[in-house]
Residue, then its C-alpha position, 0 to 999 in steps of 0.5 A: m726706861r725701855r721697860n716703862l716704854a713697853r708698859s706705856l705702849l701696852i697700856i695705850a693698846i689696851s685702852v685703844i681696844i677698849i675704846i674700839l669695843i665701846a665704839g663698836f656698839t655705836d655708829i662708827s661712821l657718824t663718830i668719823r664724820t663728827l671727828k672730821k669736823i673738829s674746830t681747831k680753836w677749841l682744841i687749842l683751848v683744851g691744850l691751854l687747859l692742860i697746861c694750866d692744870w700741870f702749872s697749878e699742880a706745880l704751883t701748889v707744890k711750890i707754895f709748900a716748898i716756900s713754907y719749908k724753905t726748900r730750894v727748888s724752882l717752879s720750872y723744875l716742879f713743873k717738869s716734876t709734875l709731868i714726870g708724875s703724870f707719866f708714872s701715875a698713868i702707867t701704874p695701878f691706883s696711880t701709885g707710881g707718880q709720887p715715888a718717882q717724883i720723890a726719887f728724881m727730886n732727891k737726885r736734884g738734892v732735895e731730902y727724901g723727907e722734904a720731897t715726901a712732905l711736899l707731895v703728901s701736902r699737895f695730895i691731901v689738899y687735892q683729896v679735900v678738893i676733889t672729895f668736896l667738889g664731888v659731893l657738890g657735883v652729886y648734890t647739884a646733878y643728882d636729880i638728872l643723874s639719878k634718872n639716867i644712871t641705875k643705882f647712881a646713889l650707890l656709885a656716889f657713896f662708893g666714891f665718897v667712901l673711898n676718897g674719904a678713907v684715903l684722906f683719913f689715912l693721909l691725915v693720920f699718916s701725916i700726924n701720927r709719927n709713931l704709926v709711920e715708924w711702926l710701919v717702916k720697921g715692919l717693912i724693913k724686917p722682911l727686907v733684912f730676912l731676904r738679905l736685901i738690907k745688910d745693915q739694919a740699924q743703919v737703914i732704920e737710923k737714916t729712915l727715922s731721920q727722914i721721917e722726923l724731917f717729913h713730920k716737921c714739914m707736914l706740921r708746918s704746912m698743916s698749921n699755916l692757914s694762909l699757906l693752906s689757903f693759897a694751896f687750896l686756891s691753886t688746886l681749885c684752879q687745877m680742878a677747874a681747868r681739868v673738869s673743863v676739858t670735857y665741855f670744850v672737847a664737846k664744843a670742838v665737835h659742835i655740841d651744844c651743852s650746858y657748861i654747869n651740867t657738863i663739869m658737874f657730871q665730870l666732878v662726879l665721875f672723877l669722884v667715882i673713878s679716881l681710885i680704880p686700881t687699873p693704870g689710869a683708871m683704864g676701862v672704867s674711865e671709858s665706860g664711866y665716861v659713856l655712862f655719864f655723858n651719853f644722855l648729854f652728848g647723844p650719838q657724838t659721845v664716842a667722838t668726845l670720848l676719844l678727844w677727852r681720853f687723848f687729852t686727859y690720858y695719852v698726852n700725859i703719857i706722851i709728854g710725861g714720857l718725853t719729859t722723864a727721858h729728858e730728865i734721865r739724860v740730864l741726870s746722867k750727865f751730872d753723874l758723868e761730871 
């Protein structure tokens, strides 16, 4: 946990430096004056949107858990979502979130195969939704964005291709059992060579049993249309809450702007930066935000950036980190007992 804390502090420090560098090209005194006039009621609403975001994600996982008859409470899944948001925020490509959730869920008695199926099912639905909404955002706001952003079409195409490729890989991975078995055996061989695994046959047998469980769960979720409909609806609620943060942050600093334009710009930004390999898309998120919203928010853009980044990134590290520490403490008590 100390290593994760040190990494979190380092990432926060680097991100703050990036924001300071961006702010250096603007009127800093104006940014400070703008932040002094923040409307608290809008910030409270932003906080509620964050809770709605986390809850909707937990609810999506719960929907799949009901299908698999996995005994895990919605309250714990909410906690698991916060843990995942913490590890996603501090790892490249946000790759640490799901593995951490799977590991913690296993400590709570959920089989690895089931836990993986729950989170992969949720992530597939999320990728479908974010890709679809991103394309909708590009279509709706193309005329405005293409006039203000150089090579916007190339950026949009790049984001679509990356998200589409990830979605395609996830679907193939979820359906093609032979491919998964081939990948697992390929990963186990070098571990055996390095003597990190002693009993190769036993490890392969256990792993293949979890893969079988994973694929049974995945096929069940992909074939249940009513369940998928609820999962998509819950994820749409999550995305609605997430993209609305930008608009209400702008309202908090008394910027009068179009709600539709703001959320459409944000959807396109998510499509473009969602797979950037830095932790929390650090650096690209800040510069991308300024690129997309500078002509909408004007000289107050950096003030909104500070608030937006705090609520969408730093809060995940702070709340998620505290939640992770609490879960580790709870599990340590179980071990002692």
